[in-house]
N, C-alpha and C positions, 0 to 999 in steps of 0.2 A: 411740192414743192422738197427739192432737196437743198439739206444742210448738212455741216460738217463744224464738231467744238476744233477752236484752234487752241493749238500747245501753248500752255502757259510761258509766256516769253520772260517771265522775272526770272525763273530757272535758268542760268546760262552752263552750257555746256564747257568742260573742260579746255582750254585753248590748246590747239592741235600742236604739239612740240616734235619736229624732225627727229628722226635718226640721226645725231650729228656724227660725224665720223669721228675715230681714235687716231688725232693726227700725229700722236707721239710714236704709235705703231706704223702709220702707214705712209709718213713721209718724212723729207728733212727739211728744215725752214733755214732761209738766209736772209740776214737783216743786214742792214748799211751801218748802223751803229746800234747799241742799246749801254742805257745806265745801268750799272752793276745790280744797283736795289730796285729795277724794275726790267728783268732780263723777260724776252720774248716770250717765253713758256709761261708768264703768269697772264698771258692774254688769250692763248690758245688753250690752258686746262679749263673743264670744266670748273671748277671751282675759282678762277679768278680773282684772286686775292686783292690783285694791284694794278694788273694792266700793265702794258708794255710802255716804255720810254725812251728814245734814243738817246744818244750820250752826247750828239751833237744839233747845233739847230741847223737850218734847212731842209731841202727834201729828201725824204728817207724812201726805202724801200723794203718792203719783206716779200719774200717768195716761199712759198709752199712749194716742194719737189716731191714729189708724188713716188713711190719706189715703182708702183705700177699704177696704169691708166686708170680715172677713175670717171664714172657718172659722178654729177652734180646736182641736186636737183636746188639745192637752196644756199645762201650765202648768207651770214649776220655778220655786219661791223656795228661796231659800239664804239664811241667816241664820246670822252667826258672831258671838259674846258671848265675849272670852277674860278679861275684867277686871273684869264688874261683875256681881254677881246681881240678877236682875231677874224681872219677869212681863210677858214683852212679849204683847200682841195683835195680830192682823192679819185685814185681811177682804180680800177679793178681790171684786171685784164689776163686772159688763159691761154696756154699754148698746149697744143699737142704734142710737138716736136721739141720743145726748148727753147726754138729758135725764133719762130713768128709769132705773135702775139695778137690776140682778136680783144679788142676792148668789150667789155660787159655793161660797164658804167663810168660815167664822169659826173662828179658830184661837187660841190661849194655849200658850204654851212658857215654862217656868222654864229661865231659864240661868244657870249656876253655874261661876265659874272651875275648881272642886275636880271639878267632874264633866262636868255638860252642855255644851259652849260652841258646839253646830252643832245647827242645826235644817235639815234639806234636806227637800222635800217634792215632789213629782210627782204631779200631778192630771190624770186622765184625764178629758176633758171632751168635749161634742159641743154647740159653740156656732156657731150658723152667724149670719152679718151682722154681727159685732162691730165697732162702730166705736169705741169705746173699753173701756180695760182698767184698771181701774182697782186699786190695790194701798193701802190704809188702813193705817198702823202707829200704834200705839201703843207707846213703848216700854217703858213705865214704868207697870203698872197702878195701883201705888199710889200714882203721881201726884208721883214724883222726875222728879229734873231731869236723867235719860238722854235721849241723843241716839239718832234712829233709825237702823241702818243695815240695808244689804242688799250682799250678797256678789253674788248672783247673781240676775238673774229672767231666761227665756227664755219662748218660747211659739213652738208648732209646730200 
Protein backbone atom coordinates (compact mmCIF):
# COMPACT_ATOMS: atom_id res chain seq x y z
CA UNK A 1 0.00 0.00 0.00
CA UNK A 2 1.36 3.42 -0.96
CA UNK A 3 0.46 6.39 1.16
CA UNK A 4 1.34 10.02 1.79
CA UNK A 5 0.48 12.55 4.45
CA UNK A 6 -1.57 15.50 3.21
CA UNK A 7 -0.33 18.95 4.18
CA UNK A 8 -2.26 20.84 6.83
CA UNK A 9 -4.66 23.09 4.84
CA UNK A 10 -5.55 25.15 7.91
CA UNK A 11 -2.21 26.98 7.62
CA UNK A 12 -2.53 29.33 4.67
CA UNK A 13 0.42 30.69 2.78
CA UNK A 14 0.76 34.41 2.21
CA UNK A 15 -1.22 35.50 -0.84
CA UNK A 16 0.83 36.32 -3.92
CA UNK A 17 1.34 40.05 -4.37
CA UNK A 18 2.73 41.14 -7.76
CA UNK A 19 5.68 43.51 -8.06
CA UNK A 20 3.65 46.63 -8.83
CA UNK A 21 5.25 49.17 -11.15
CA UNK A 22 6.31 52.57 -9.80
CA UNK A 23 3.93 54.59 -11.96
CA UNK A 24 5.22 57.96 -10.74
CA UNK A 25 8.63 57.06 -12.12
CA UNK A 26 7.61 55.17 -15.26
CA UNK A 27 4.58 57.00 -16.64
CA UNK A 28 2.77 60.26 -17.21
CA UNK A 29 -0.91 60.28 -16.34
CA UNK A 30 -3.64 62.01 -18.34
CA UNK A 31 -7.08 62.45 -16.83
CA UNK A 32 -10.22 64.05 -18.25
CA UNK A 33 -11.04 65.85 -14.96
CA UNK A 34 -10.35 65.66 -11.26
CA UNK A 35 -11.62 66.98 -7.96
CA UNK A 36 -8.74 68.98 -6.41
CA UNK A 37 -9.42 67.26 -3.08
CA UNK A 38 -9.06 63.80 -4.71
CA UNK A 39 -6.27 63.96 -7.34
CA UNK A 40 -5.46 61.01 -9.56
CA UNK A 41 -2.17 60.41 -7.73
CA UNK A 42 -4.20 59.23 -4.74
CA UNK A 43 -5.41 56.21 -6.75
CA UNK A 44 -1.98 55.42 -8.20
CA UNK A 45 0.18 55.60 -5.08
CA UNK A 46 0.63 52.58 -2.87
CA UNK A 47 -0.59 54.45 0.23
CA UNK A 48 -3.88 55.39 -1.53
CA UNK A 49 -5.24 57.84 1.04
CA UNK A 50 -8.55 58.65 -0.64
CA UNK A 51 -8.46 57.66 -4.30
CA UNK A 52 -9.33 59.78 -7.33
CA UNK A 53 -12.63 61.51 -8.00
CA UNK A 54 -13.65 63.28 -11.19
CA UNK A 55 -14.26 67.00 -11.10
CA UNK A 56 -17.33 66.69 -13.34
CA UNK A 57 -20.12 64.19 -13.83
CA UNK A 58 -20.34 61.88 -16.81
CA UNK A 59 -17.87 59.58 -18.57
CA UNK A 60 -14.20 59.99 -17.68
CA UNK A 61 -10.91 58.73 -19.08
CA UNK A 62 -7.64 58.06 -17.30
CA UNK A 63 -4.51 57.19 -19.32
CA UNK A 64 -1.13 55.94 -18.18
CA UNK A 65 1.41 56.95 -20.85
CA UNK A 66 4.59 54.98 -20.24
CA UNK A 67 7.98 56.58 -20.98
CA UNK A 68 9.19 53.20 -22.30
CA UNK A 69 6.99 50.33 -23.55
CA UNK A 70 6.11 47.94 -20.71
CA UNK A 71 5.36 44.26 -20.29
CA UNK A 72 2.17 44.07 -18.20
CA UNK A 73 1.16 40.91 -16.37
CA UNK A 74 -1.45 42.09 -13.88
CA UNK A 75 -3.86 45.01 -13.66
CA UNK A 76 -5.79 45.79 -10.48
CA UNK A 77 -8.78 48.13 -10.41
CA UNK A 78 -10.71 48.94 -7.26
CA UNK A 79 -13.85 51.08 -7.11
CA UNK A 80 -15.92 52.08 -4.08
CA UNK A 81 -19.33 53.78 -3.87
CA UNK A 82 -21.02 54.00 -0.48
CA UNK A 83 -23.60 56.75 -1.05
CA UNK A 84 -25.44 56.33 -4.37
CA UNK A 85 -27.10 53.42 -6.12
CA UNK A 86 -25.92 53.26 -9.71
CA UNK A 87 -24.70 50.97 -12.49
CA UNK A 88 -21.17 51.74 -13.60
CA UNK A 89 -19.37 50.50 -16.68
CA UNK A 90 -15.64 50.57 -17.21
CA UNK A 91 -13.33 49.48 -20.00
CA UNK A 92 -9.59 48.84 -19.91
CA UNK A 93 -7.74 49.27 -23.20
CA UNK A 94 -4.09 49.27 -24.23
CA UNK A 95 -2.01 50.55 -27.10
CA UNK A 96 1.50 49.90 -28.36
CA UNK A 97 1.59 53.01 -30.56
CA UNK A 98 -0.68 55.44 -28.67
CA UNK A 99 -3.16 55.55 -31.56
CA UNK A 100 -4.77 52.14 -32.04
CA UNK A 101 -6.26 50.56 -28.91
CA UNK A 102 -7.22 46.99 -28.02
CA UNK A 103 -9.79 46.25 -25.37
CA UNK A 104 -8.73 44.12 -22.40
CA UNK A 105 -12.04 44.02 -20.56
CA UNK A 106 -15.39 45.81 -20.38
CA UNK A 107 -17.45 45.31 -17.27
CA UNK A 108 -20.55 46.66 -15.51
CA UNK A 109 -21.16 46.74 -11.79
CA UNK A 110 -24.21 47.67 -9.71
CA UNK A 111 -23.37 49.72 -6.64
CA UNK A 112 -25.84 49.80 -3.76
CA UNK A 113 -25.21 51.53 -0.40
CA UNK A 114 -27.20 48.82 1.36
CA UNK A 115 -25.23 45.97 -0.20
CA UNK A 116 -22.59 46.11 -2.89
CA UNK A 117 -20.30 49.08 -2.25
CA UNK A 118 -16.97 47.74 -3.55
CA UNK A 119 -15.69 46.30 -6.80
CA UNK A 120 -12.09 45.07 -6.92
CA UNK A 121 -10.70 43.10 -9.84
CA UNK A 122 -7.29 41.61 -10.64
CA UNK A 123 -6.78 40.85 -14.32
CA UNK A 124 -3.93 38.53 -15.27
CA UNK A 125 -2.69 39.61 -18.69
CA UNK A 126 0.27 39.05 -21.00
CA UNK A 127 0.70 42.36 -22.82
CA UNK A 128 4.06 43.23 -24.36
CA UNK A 129 5.08 46.66 -25.61
CA UNK A 130 2.37 48.65 -23.82
CA UNK A 131 2.89 52.39 -24.30
CA UNK A 132 -0.59 53.48 -23.11
CA UNK A 133 -3.03 51.89 -20.68
CA UNK A 134 -6.45 53.53 -20.70
CA UNK A 135 -9.31 53.24 -18.21
CA UNK A 136 -12.64 54.63 -19.40
CA UNK A 137 -15.41 54.94 -16.79
CA UNK A 138 -19.11 55.58 -17.33
CA UNK A 139 -20.16 56.20 -13.71
CA UNK A 140 -23.91 55.86 -14.32
CA UNK A 141 -25.10 54.00 -17.42
CA UNK A 142 -28.60 55.45 -16.96
CA UNK A 143 -27.21 58.92 -17.70
CA UNK A 144 -27.38 60.27 -14.15
CA UNK A 145 -25.05 62.95 -12.85
CA UNK A 146 -22.72 60.66 -10.87
CA UNK A 147 -19.04 61.49 -10.69
CA UNK A 148 -16.56 58.75 -11.53
CA UNK A 149 -14.16 57.65 -8.84
CA UNK A 150 -11.34 55.14 -8.52
CA UNK A 151 -9.97 53.90 -5.22
CA UNK A 152 -6.95 52.14 -6.73
CA UNK A 153 -5.22 51.32 -10.02
CA UNK A 154 -2.09 49.15 -10.01
CA UNK A 155 -0.15 47.50 -12.80
CA UNK A 156 2.58 44.88 -12.69
